[in-house]
C-alpha positions as CSV (number, residue, x, y, z in Angstrom):
1,M,-0.4,-0.2,0.2
2,S,1.7,3.5,-0.7
3,E,1.7,6.5,1.1
4,Y,1.0,9.6,0.0
5,V,-0.1,13.5,0.6
6,A,-2.4,15.6,-0.6
7,I,-2.2,19.4,-1.0
8,F,-5.3,21.8,-0.7
9,F,-6.2,25.4,-2.4
10,T,-8.3,25.6,1.1
11,H,-8.3,24.5,4.7
12,S,-12.7,23.6,3.7
13,G,-11.2,21.3,0.6
14,A,-8.6,19.8,2.7
15,I,-11.5,19.2,5.4
16,K,-13.8,18.0,3.3
17,F,-11.3,15.6,1.8
18,D,-10.6,14.1,5.5
19,R,-14.2,13.9,5.8
20,K,-14.5,12.3,2.2
21,L,-11.4,9.3,3.1
22,K,-13.1,8.5,6.3
23,S,-16.6,7.4,4.7
24,Y,-15.1,5.1,2.4
25,N,-12.8,4.1,5.9
26,I,-9.5,5.3,4.6
27,E,-7.1,6.4,7.4
28,C,-6.4,10.2,6.8
29,E,-4.5,12.6,8.6
30,L,-4.5,16.6,8.7
31,M,-1.1,17.7,8.9
32,P,0.9,21.0,8.2
33,V,2.3,20.9,4.7
34,P,5.9,19.4,4.8
35,R,8.5,22.5,4.2
36,K,9.4,20.9,0.6
37,L,6.1,21.0,-1.0
38,S,4.4,24.5,-1.5
39,S,1.0,25.1,-0.4
40,N,-1.9,27.3,-0.7
41,C,-4.0,26.7,2.6
42,G,-0.6,25.1,4.6
43,I,-2.4,22.0,5.5
44,G,-2.0,18.5,3.6
45,A,-3.4,15.3,4.7
46,K,-1.5,12.5,4.7
47,F,-3.2,9.2,3.5
48,K,-2.6,4.9,2.0
49,Y,-4.1,3.9,-0.6
50,D,-3.3,0.2,-2.4
51,K,-5.8,1.4,-5.6
52,D,-5.5,4.1,-8.4
53,I,-5.5,7.3,-6.7
54,I,-8.2,9.3,-9.5
55,D,-10.7,8.1,-7.9
56,L,-9.7,10.2,-5.0
57,I,-9.6,12.9,-6.7
58,D,-11.7,16.5,-6.9
59,E,-11.6,20.0,-7.6
60,E,-10.0,20.4,-3.8
61,I,-7.4,18.8,-4.4
62,E,-4.1,21.1,-6.0
63,K,-1.5,18.6,-5.8
64,I,-0.9,14.8,-5.2
65,F,3.1,13.5,-3.8
66,I,3.6,10.2,-3.8
67,V,5.4,9.3,0.0
68,E,9.1,7.2,-1.3
69,G,11.6,7.3,2.1
70,K,12.3,10.9,3.0
71,E,11.4,12.2,-0.6
72,Y,8.2,13.0,-2.4
73,K,7.3,12.3,-6.0
74,L,4.5,14.9,-8.0
75,V,1.9,11.8,-9.0
76,Y,-1.0,15.1,-9.3
77,S,-0.9,18.5,-9.7
78,E,-4.3,20.6,-10.8
């Protein structure tokens, strides 16, 4: 299962995403965006997912990164 960090355009978008994932029984943790990544709102969501992330993307998401060790690889950008 891969670990991802999503960043958002707004704080409310992050909260909506957190609720959406939890409704799908996907663990999600809201957190400050790591310094290596830029973000408009400063709130990110860390989650693990083993399917195609395209299923989770909505208009609130600015970018999604896959976490590989200590590195972040961009896998989606609005």
